[in-house]
N, C-alpha and C positions, 0 to 999 in steps of 0.2 A: 750375260745371264749364265746361270748354272744349268746343267742338264736336269731335266724334270725328273728323270729316273734315278740317276746315280750321283748327282751334284757336281759332276766334273765341269771344269771350265774349258775343256778341250773340244770346243764346238766349231764346226766349219760349215759355211754356206754350201748347200747342195742344189736347191731348186728355188728360183726367184720368179714369182708370178705377179710381181709389181704391186701397186697400191690398189686395194680393193675395198668396197664397202662390206660391212657385215651382211652376209648373203641371205640371212633369214629375215632381214628387215624389209619386207615388202612395203612399199610406200603408198601413203594416201597422196592424192593429187597435190595438196598444199606442201607436201614434204619433198617433192621432186627437186633435185638440185641442192638439197640441204643435208643429204646424208653424209656422215663422216667416212673417210677412207683410212685404211690401215695397211701396213706392209704385210704381204702374204709370202712368207719365205720359210722354206724347210731347211733346217740345219741338221748336221750329223754329229753324233757324239763319238769321239774316237776311243772312249773308254768302254762304253756299254753297247755301242752300235745303234742306239735308238734314233730314228728320224723323228723330228718334232718341229713345231713352229717356234720362232724366236720372238714372237710378239703375242701378248695375251690381251684379247678384248675381254673386259671384266665379265664374269659369269652372270652378274645381275643384269647386264645389258643383253646378253645373248639368250639367257634361259629364264628370265623373270616372267616373260609372257611371249608367246610366239604362235604361229599359225600352222605348225606341222602336226598332222594327225596320222598316227600309225594305222588306224582302222580303215582308212580310205581305200587301201590297196588289198585286194583279195589274196594276192600271192604272199604278202607279208603276213596276213592273218593265218593263212594256211601253214606257213613256215612256223609261226608261233605255236600253232596247235600241235604240229609234229614234234617240236622241242618239248612241250609239256608232256606229251604222251611218252616220249623216250625217257625223260627224266623219271616220271612216275613208275614206269614199268621196270627200268633198270635198277633204280636205287631204293625206292620207297614204296613198293607195291603193297606190302603188308603193314606199313607203318600207320599207327593210329595218331589222330590229331596232328597230322602233318601240316606244316605252315611254310609259305613262300613269301619272300619279300622281293619286289621288283623295283630296282633303282632306276629312276627316269622312266616311270611307268606310263607316261603319256596318257592316252585316253582309256587305258586299262585293257587294251586288246590282248596282251599276253596273259594277264591275270584271269581274264574271263575263261580262257582255256583251262587254266588250273582249277578254277571254280567248278567247271563242269566235271572235273575228275574227283571232286570232293575235298579239295584243299582249302584250308584257311588262307586268305590272301591279304596282303598289305602292300599298297603302292606308296611310293614317295616320289613326288613330281614337283619340280620348281615352277613350272609355268601355271599361272593362275587359271587361265582359260581351260587348258586341257585337264588340270586336276579337278576342276568343277564338272567337266563333262564326264570324267570317270566316276565321280561320286554319284552323279545323276543316273549313271548306268548301273549302280549297285556295286561298285568296286571301292572298298575303303581306301582312301588316298590322303596322305599327309602332304599338304602344300608347303614344301621346304626343300632346301638343298641337302642331299645326303652327305654327311661327314661324320667324324667321330662323335661330335656333340649331338647331332640328331639321331645317331644310332643309339646313344645312351638315353635319349628322350623316348625312343620307341620302347626301350627297356625289356626286350625279349630276345630269345634265340629263334632262328629259323633253320629248318631242314635244308631249304634251298634259298639261295640269294641269286637273283638273276640280274644281269646288266646287259641289255641288248642295245647296241649302238650308242652307248654312253660312256664306257670305261676309257675311251680315248678322248673324251671331252674335258677331262677333269683338271681344273685349275688347282683344286685342293687335293692333288693326287694322293699324297701320303696319308692325310687325314681320312680320306675316303677308304683307302685300303685298310687302314687300322680299324675303321668302323665296320668294314666287312668281316675282318677277322674276329672282332668282338661280338658281332651279331650272329655269326655262323655257329650252328649246333656243333657239338664236339665231333660228330661224325657226319656233318653236313657237307653239301656240295655247292660251291659257288660256280655258276655258269656264266661265263663271260663270252658275249657274242660281239665280235669286232671286225671291222673292215681289215682285211689281211693285206699288209703292205706288199708282200710278194706278188699277190694277185693284182693289186692296183698297178704295179709296174708292168706286169705282163699284159694287162688289158689296155694299157695307155689311158687309164681312168684317172687322169690328173685332176678332173673336176671333183673328185672326192677329197681333194685338198681344199679346205676352207677354214675360216677362223674358229668355228666350233670344234673342229678336229685338231686338237693341240698335239696329239701323239699318233704315230703311225707304226703300230706294232707288227713285228713278226713273232713267231712263237719263242724264238731264242731271247728276244729282248723283253717280251712279256714275262718270261720265267725269271729273268734277273730282277724285275720289279717285285714279283710275288715273293721270291725267297727273301728279299729284304724285310718283308713283313710277316714272316713265319708261315707263308702259304706256299703251295706248290701245285702245278698242273700235273695230272696223272693220265689224261687222255685228251684227244682233240680230233675234230674232223672238219673238212672243208665243205661248206654248204654253198650252193649256187646263189643264195639270196644276196641281193645288192651287187651282183657281178662276181662275188667271191668273198664270203665271210668265213672266218674261223670261229668254230664253236669249241671252246676249251672248258674242261671240267677241272675244277680246282678244289683243294681241301687243305685242312691244317697239315703242316709238314708231318710225315710219318704216320698219319692216320689211316691212309689207304695204301695200296700197293705202289711200288715205284712206277715211274712212267712206263706205260704199256708199249707194245711193239708199234702200234699205230702212231703214237706220239713220237717215239724214237725215230721212226721212218720219216715223218714230216720234218723233224729237226735236221736229220741227215740230208734231206733234199735241199733245205735252206742253205746248209753249209756247202753242199756241192755246187749250187747255183750262185753262190756269192751274194745271197739276198741281203746280207747285213754289212755290205762293203760300200764305202764311199763312192768308188768308181761306178758301181751299179746305179746309184742315184744320179751321178753326174751324166751318165749315158742316157738315163730317163729324161733328164732336163733337156738334152739336145734333141731327143725325139719329140718332146712337147713342142719345141719351136717349129719343127718340120710339120707337125700335125696342125698347128695353127695356120700355116701357109696353105696346106692342102684343103682345109675346110673353108677358108675364106675364098679360095679359088672356086670351089663348088658353089658357094652362095652367090658370088658375083656372076658366075655363068648362068645360074638360074634366073637371076634378076635381068640379065641382058637378054635372056630368051623370053622375057615377059611373064615369067611364072611367079605366082604368089606363094611365099613361104611363111608358114606359121610354126611356132614351136609347139611340140606336143608335150604337155606337162610343164609345170613350173616348180620343179624340185629345187631345193636349196642349192644343190651342187651345180645345177644349170647356170647359176649366176657366176660361178667361178669361170666357166667356159665363156659366157657372154662377155664378161669384163676383160678377161685375158685376150680374147679375140678382138675386142673393141667393136662388138656388134650392137646396133641400135635398131629402132623401128624401120629404118630404111631398108634393112636386109631381112629382118624377121618382124612381121607386122604385129603379132600378138602371141601370147602364150595361152594355150588352151588347157584348162585345169578342171578337175572334178571337186577339189576341196573348196567348199563354200566359204570358208574363212578368208579366202583370198579374192573374193568377189570385189571388183572395182579397184584393185590395187595395181601397183606398177613394180616391175623388177628393179631392185636397187642398182644404181650405176648405169644400166642400159636404158632404163625408163620405158621398157616395153610393157604395154598394158596386159593385164591378165583378164581373160574372159572365161566364163563357165561353159563347159562342154555341152550340157543339155540345153543351153539357150542359144546355140549358134543358128543364125539365119542363112549362112552361106558356108562354103568350104574352100580351102586352098588347093593349089596344085600339088604342093609338097608339105608334108609334116616333117619337120626336123626334130627328131625325138630326143629330148633331154632326159626323159625318164627311161633311158635305155636299159637300166637294170631290171625292168619288168617287161623285157622284149616279148617273151612268149605270150604273156597275158594280153599285151597290147595288140599283137598281131591277131590273136584269136578273137578278141573283142571287136576288132575293126575290119574283119574279113570283107564285109559288104563294101566298105569304102575302098579297099584295095582293089576289089573286083570292078569298081567304077573308074579305076585308073588313077586314084590318088596315091602318090608315092610316099612311103614311110621310110625316111632316111635315118639310119642309125649311125651317128658319128663314131660311137664306140660299140664294138661287138665283143662282149665278154667271152673269154675262153670257156668252153664247156668243161 
């Protein structure tokens, strides 16, 4: 393959997580054992430094319809509200008829916060179910994949284009980036919210590697992609959401000030820490192997002590961990979830059943928390269970 960002063929294997199913394909009972598996490997580009998957599961398979809902988690909705307020106050407080496009708008959670600030909103969402839910909630949503063609179909300019948790998913990376440039108002701001690879490595958050995440950006590698398409980042900050996400502000080249001191400092720290070097990723791969051994030891000890372990949350990323560790219902009996769309389904590969939190008739001794990125919210919401002696075990504890 060629590098997804710069087209180089100088790619080298960095992290191998084996054969895994598409992790957002929660299974109906009759599908168990029939799910396809694909290689899950991260390769490194020696020319632009971008970490990326070397295998693409087609976007129509992964994003045509799925069960992820961004509005389920209060922490995420609160984050989206904070982003909307910051953008409105900093860039467009006095602007009339201001309009925002959200790429991969899911159930419309981000756009609802812009609506409350008086913005015209437009979502574009490839998943049929979530696009319908957004429309029903009063958020105008086009059910389509965003690319240059669909950008021209929308046929308008936007003061803000937002991409939260989607810009690293892109099979049509260059068409999408061209579509953003074409749809962005001449003095507009593209807000790209992405899992920050530097923080993934620091957190040991290898479960954030899965087939939907084709690219693993740091700021330095993101900037190389943007500049290829006539765009540039001028500011960025690190948010705690999802264990460490970068929020970058991008515009047409030369339309706004040069990179500010905050962005320059973040880039300098990446360079200082070797965040875009192959040996950093190879070291991460070795730590992942040790991490697997430590966690399996913990679960086997719990089982030997007669303790019942349930998974807390059934996030997509949890399936990377379950399948890499080789965990099944013998070690973790079920996955407790709030998302009603996953009722009665089974985790791909591990075949652990999903149960709905509000319908539980009994409780485990230990919750093994797959939704670790919402640790603060989970601990606060479950204080009574903790006081009753139920252990909440977080395999990953993000750096504050």
